[in-house]
N, C-alpha and C positions, 0 to 999 in steps of 0.2 A: 640135325642134332638139336635136342629141344634146349630152351633157355629158361632160367628162373622167371624173367617177366612174364613170358607167355603163360607159364604154370600159374603164376599168383593172378593174372587176369581170368584164366579160366576157372581157377578156384573161386575167386570172388563173385564171378557171374554165376556159377552153379549154386554159391550159397545165397544169392538173390532169389534164385528160382526156388529153392528149397523152402524159402521162408513162408511164404504163402500161396505158393501157385496152386497146390492140390485143390484147395478151397475154391478158387476162381475158376478152374479148368471147365468143370462141369456146366457151371453157370453161364460161361461164355460160349460153350458149345449150345446150350439150350436157347440161348438169344440167337445165336447164328442161325440155327435151325427154324427159328420162328419168325425172324424179321428179315434176315439177310441170306437166304439159302443158297444163294448164287456163290457166296464166298466158299463154300464147301468145308472140307475137313482142314481148317488151318491151324487148329490148335494142335501144339506140340508138345510131346512127352519130355523133351529136353535137349538143348543143342540142336535145335531147328529140325528134328525129325517129325514127321507128321503122324498123328495117331487118331484113329477114330475110336472114340471113348465107348461108344456103345453097339459097336458092330456095323454091319451094313444095313441093317433092317431097322433103325431108328425111325419112330413115328412121326411123320410130319405134321404141319397144322392141319386142321380140320377144313379151314379156308384161306384165302390170301388176305385177309383184313390186316393181319400184322405186317406183311411185306409191305402192301400198299400204304398203310398210315406211316410206316417208317419212312418211305419214300416221300410222301407228302411232307413230313416232318422236316426232311433233308432239303427238299426244294425251297419249302417255306423259311427255313432259316438262312439258307444261301440267298436266296432273292431279297429278304428282308435285310440281313447283315451285311451283305458284300454283293449287292446288285452289280450285274454285268454292264448296265446301260447307263450307268451314272458313278460320278466320284462319289465313294463314300467314306473318306477318310482324307485327313491333311494333317501335316506336321507343324508343330510349333515349338519355339524355345522355351527351355524352363526357367531361364533367367528372367526375374522380374523386371531388372533395368532395361531389357532388350524387348519386351513384350510388344511395346508400341511402335518400335523403330520401324519406319517404312523399308529401309533397305534389307532389314533381317527379315520382315514378313514377306517381301519379294523374292527372297533366297528360299525360304521353306515352302512358299506356294509352288516355285519352279521345280523344287526338289519333290515335292509331292506328285505333281503332274507327272513327272519323269518316272517316278516309282510306280504310280498307277499304269503308265504306258506299258512299262517292262512286265508288269503284272498280267496285263491283258495279253500281251504277246507270248507269254508261257503258257504252260498247261494248268495253271492255278484254277482257271475257271471249271476245268472238269474235276479236278482234286478237291477242291472246297466242298463239292457236293457229296463226295464219298466221305470226306472227313466228317461231315455232318450226319450222315448216314451210320457210321460206325459209331459216332458218340450217342446217337439215339438207340442203337441197339446193343452194344457192349460197354459203352461208357468212357472207353479209353481209346485214343487214336495217336500213331506215332508217324510223324511225317519227317522225311529227310528233304531238306532244302539245301541244294547245291548250286554251284554256277554250272550252267548247262553248255554243251558244245554248240548247239544250233541257236539256243536262246539265251539270253543271260541268266535267266531263273529256270531251275528246274526242280519239279516236286514229284515225290514218290511216297506212297502209302506203304507203310511197313506192316504186315499181316499180325494180327493179334496172335499172341503165343510164340512170336519168335523174337521178342526182345525183352530186356529186363530194364530197369531203371531205379536208382535210389533217391531218396530226397533228404534235406536237411531237417532241422528243427522248425522251420517256417514252411515245410512241404514244398519247397522249392527243388526242381530237379537239379542234381549234382553230377549224375552219371548215368549214362546210357550204353548198353551193350546189345549188340544185334549179331543173331546167328544167320548166316546166309550160305548158299551154295555158289561156287564159281569153279570154272574149268581152268586148268593151267594155260590155255591160250587167253583166256579172258583175263586172268591175272597177269598176264605179260602185257596184254593191252592197257590195263590199268596203270602197270608200272610205267609205260612210255607216256601215257597221256595225264596222269594225275601224280603219281609218285615220283616224276622226274628221272625215271631209271635208277632210283636208288634202293630198290627192292632186295631184301635178302633172302631169297627163298631157300627153303629147307630141300631135304633129299628127295622127296617124292615129286614135287614140282619141278626141280631142276633136271631130275630123270625124264620127265614128260616133255620138257621144253629142248632135250638134246636133238641134234640132227638125225634123222632116221628113226625116231621114236614112233611107235604105232599110233595111228590116229585115234583109236578108241582110248588111248592112254591121255592124249592131248585133250580130248573133249569130255574125259570123265568128270563128273561134277564132284567137287571136293568141298568138305566144310571149312567155313571161316568164321572168325569172330572180329567184329569192329567194336572196340571199346573207345568212348569218348568221356572224359573225365574232368571235372572242374579242378585247376591247378590251385594248391593252397599257396606255393612259394613260386614267383617267377620274377624275371626282369624286363619290365615292359620297354627298356631302352634298347635291349639287344636286338630287337627286330628280327628274331629267326623262329623257327619252327618250334624249337625246344622252349621258348621263352613267350608263349601265348596263353592267354587266359584258361585255354581248353586243351588238354592233352588228347592227341589221337593215336591209337595203336591198333593195326591190323595183324591179326594172329591166325597161322594156318594150324587148324586144330590136330589134324593127324601128326604132323612133325613137331607140334608144340613149339613153334617157331614165331618169333616176332618178326614179321616181314617187313613192316614199315612204321615208322615212328614220326609223328608230326605233330601239328596244332592248329587250330582254329581261335580267331578272335572272338567268336560268338559260336555257341553251340549249333551244328547242323541239323541236330535232330529236335523236333518240337513234339513234346508231349501235351496231348490236349485231353482235358477230362471233363466229363459233363457233370456230375454230381460227386463231391468228395465228403465222405464222412470222417469224423473225428478218429485218429488212429489208422486210418486206411491210407494206402497211397493210390491204389488203383480206383478208377472213377466208376460210380455206378449209373446206369443209364434208366432211361424211360422204359425200355424193354423189360428190365429187371422188375420195375415197379409194377408194370402191367402182369408179369407171370406171378409175383406175390399176391397181386389183388385178385387175379382170376382165380387162383389157387383157393384164397379164401372164400370167393363169391361161390365157386363150384362146389365146394365142401358144403357151404351153407345149403345151396340150392339141392343138391343130392339129397341131404338130410331130408328136407321137405318132401322131395320126390319119393323116398323110401317110405316116409309116414303116409302119403297118399296111396302108394300102391299095397301098402300093409292093410288098408281098408277096402281097397277095390279087388285085390286079389290076394287074400288071407292065405291060400293054399300055398303061394309062393314063398311064405314066411313060416312054415309050419315046423321047420327045423330050427329050434332055438338056438343051437350051437353054432350056426353057419354066422360068418360075418359077410355082410353082402356090400358090393361096390356097383358102380354104374360105369358103363361104357357109352361115350357120347358119339353121335353119328349126326350128319346134317338132317336126316330123317326123323329122328327121335332118340329115346334112350333105352338100352338094354341093360337088365339086371344081371349081373353075374355074380358067382360065388368065389370062394377062396381059390378053388381049382382053375379059375378063369373060364369056366364052361357055363354056357347060357343056361339059365335056370327056366326061364319063362319067356318065350318069344312073343307071347301075347301082349307084354308090356309095351311092344312097340306100336300099339294101337293107339297110345297116348303121345304122339309126336309134339303136342303142345309144349311138353315139358322141356324136349330138346331145342325147340325153337325159341323159346324164352331164355334159355340158358346161352344160346349163341348170340340173340340180342344183347344180354347182359355183358357178354365178353365182348362183343363189338364196341359197346359203349365205354368200357373199361379202356380198350385200346386208344380210341379217338380222344378219350379225356387226357391220358397221360401223354400222347403224342401232340396235344395242343391244336387238333384239327380245327375245332370251331373258332379259335383265334384267328388263324390264318384265312379262314373263310370270312371273318369279320373284316381282315385287311383287304380282302378282294372285293368285298362290299363298299369299303371306302374308296378304293381306287375307281370302282364303278359309279361313284358319285351319289352313294346313297347308304341304306341300311337294309337289313333283311325284312321283307314285308311282314314276317310274322311278330315283329318287335316294334314298340313304340320308339321314339327318340330316347327318352329318358332310359327305358329297359336297356337299350343298345350302348348307352354310355357306362351304365352300371356294369353290365355284364362285360364289356370291353376292358374297363379298368381292372376288374377282377382276374380276367384271363391274362391280362397284360402283366399284372403283379406276379402272376403265378409262373411266368416263364422268365422274370426278371434275373433270377439267380444263374439259370442257365444262359442267358444272353452275356451276363457280366463274366462268367467263367470263359465263355467263348472268346470274348474280347481279349481278356488278360492272358489266356493260355494258349490261344491259337493266332488270332489276327495281329495282336500287339508283337510277338515273337516273331511273326512273319514280317513285319515292318522293320523291326531291329536287325534281322539278318538281312533283308533285302538291302536297306541301307549300307551295311557292312559289305556286301557283295558289290554294290555299285561304287562303294568307295575304293576297294581294292581294284576293281577294273579300270579305274580312273575316268568314270563317265559323269561324275558330279561336277558341277560349277565350283570354281573358288568362291568361299564365303566372303562377305564383305569385311573389310579391315576392322571394323568396329566389333565383330564378333570374335576376333582374335583366333580362336578355334572353334570347331564344331563341337560344342558341348552335348549333353544328354538332351534328347528331345522327348517331347510327350506326342502321342497320337490321339487326335480327336476325331470321333467317329460322327459322321453326318448321314447315316442310313436311317430308315423310315422306323425302324423298331427302336432304335436309340433315341431318336427325337420324340417319338410317342412317350417313351418312358420320362423324358425330361419334361413333355409337356404336362404330365401329371403333376410335377413340381409347380408349374405355373398356377395349375389349379388351387394347390394348397395356398401359394402366395395370395392370389385374388381373393380367396375365401376369407383369409386372414384379414385382409385390408378392408373387406367388407364389415368385420366384426369391429376394427380399429376405428372405421369412419363413424360408426354409430356410437362408439366410445367417446370419439372426439365431439360429435355433436351434443352429446349429453354433458361433456365437460363445458362446451361452449354456453350452454343454457344456464350454468352455474356461475361461471366467470367468463367475461369475453375474451380474455388471453389465454385460457387453458387449451383451447384446440390448437394453437400454433405450438404451445409446449409438448403436447401428445406428439405432434409430427416431428418434433426436434429429436427425436429418438432414432429416426431413420435416415441412412443415406440412400436418397432417392436414385441418384446417379448409378450406384452399384444394382440396386433392385432392378432399374429400367434395363440395364445391360444383361442381368441375368434372365429377365422374362423374353428379351429379345434374342439372346443366344439360345434359350431352350425352345424357342419356337422352331429352330431349325433354319431361320433365315441367314442369308448370307452376311456373316460379319464385316465382311468389307465394306459395307454400306454405314458403320458406325465410325464417328470420328473417334480420334485418340483423346485420351483424357487432356493432353495438352492443347490439341485443337478445340476443345469444348472450352478450356479456359480461356483461350484466345477469343473466341466468338463471344463469350460472356463478358470479356473485358471490352471489347468494341462495341458491344451493345450498351453497357455502362457508359462508355464515353459518349456515344451518341445520344443516351438519354440525357446526360449531364449538359452537352452542348445545346440540346433541344431546351432544356430548362433555363440555362443561361440566356438563350435567345428570346425565350417568353418574358424573361425578367427585364431585359433590354428594351424589348417592344412596350411592356408597360410603363418602363421608366421614362421613354421617349413621348408617350401618350400622356402622361402626368406633366412633363416639362411643357409640352405645347398647350396645356390648358392654362399654364401660369402667364401672369402680364410680362409684357415685352420686356420691361426692366430687370425683373425677376430671372428671367430666362438667361439675360446676359450675365447677371451676377452668378448664377450657378455653373454657366459655362466656363466663367473666368475663374472660380474656385476650383472647378474640375481641372482645368489647363494647369494651375497653380500647383495643385495637388500631384499631378503626373509629372511636374518638374519642367 
């Protein structure tokens, strides 16, 4: 028997799909075919059904440059942002009063190490590469992050086209709905392991689970819908599934039945996007940019080729009413007419045009997937620079390429890795594997994630270059001011808090911040140094006074000593 809540969830999810899905479906499929063909026909026509948009004979790419470049991009982003051979993030308390507290630092350092170990023990290493591959190809990736049975963390990539999501006015995800298939036997196993035996199965599932039911009925795949939505009103003190920040509902589509209702303290679905344009919720990818650029370049190149062929083979173009096109192939270019019939096969005697077009397409693919930047990183790791560049050229090119990828890196951190840390901390907290925080913390408040990977450090180091360049100019101004008036140079430098500047330079360099004293410790060192300087000054004055007294006549010395004793009481 159907229920109203299940109907409303299905209606709301269908409305999300119908809003803009038809615009994105062909684009996603084109990107999948070009850059990640191993994914196959994952685009769905609705409610999880798979649909091949262009039939079984969709033309594939001419060569594998798109596939290889997308894989290189995924491996480059994965190894530079979340390398498997080192710690690439750490947690820090957001409260300024506790920033430099040693106990708080040790707590977050230990928690960061524990979180990193649990990530390494899970399937995160495999999944993160697939995430960046999907971001590079189709622009949006959905990751289901749950507590695992064999390991504490478990990650699952949700295929593009099988999920929907909605965003608020700030473009933050507030609802995710996923279509999936599951047999009655799998549903019962999920009921026992995850739902706590509280599932309310509808008629078709209950019938399949009856004793003596046919095996084909038990193992027949049925359509389900999982909806996770941010609650507007809930009681955080109630500590039950119905009063958690995120509402969870599993719906059996055929029976229109809400099988299980629950909740999450953090959203288990992570929606990561590569590039988001204004007024769009789905991400755009490097692959989409490649297709747009290649289409424009191909049309320009084809117009040039047609003009050349018109001069070389005028008989090919004797029918002015015909509109001509070009078919690309690795060996050359063939001119065809409206009816897709080959007009003149002799044009294939000019393969240079085809080779030029392919090379141009290769350059476009490699440019948008930042292949040259990752090659520069490899050169740095090897301890040098490409032999074809001077050091100055290398620095300029590296800075230019690094700035071009900065938006993608920032969004990957904000929408993929930071939600992973928040969700991981939540799972660890619920599993009881976290240490008790020190008493001074009171409670574990919001924390921030600081990234120490190579690409983030390289981006921060660009800021150091700006600071150093600024102080070079300031130094010249101060020198000029000193030449006018002796005290003006000091007045110029009075504008700067050098402690903050030095700390920022040090942290931006990627060095271990544990080597820095806290501000209180720095103040104590300076106070001790001032006291030592004062004692040294007093000692020097005392020595000079003694020398002066020793040079006086004996009677005068006795008078001074007597006066000193009288003054001291």
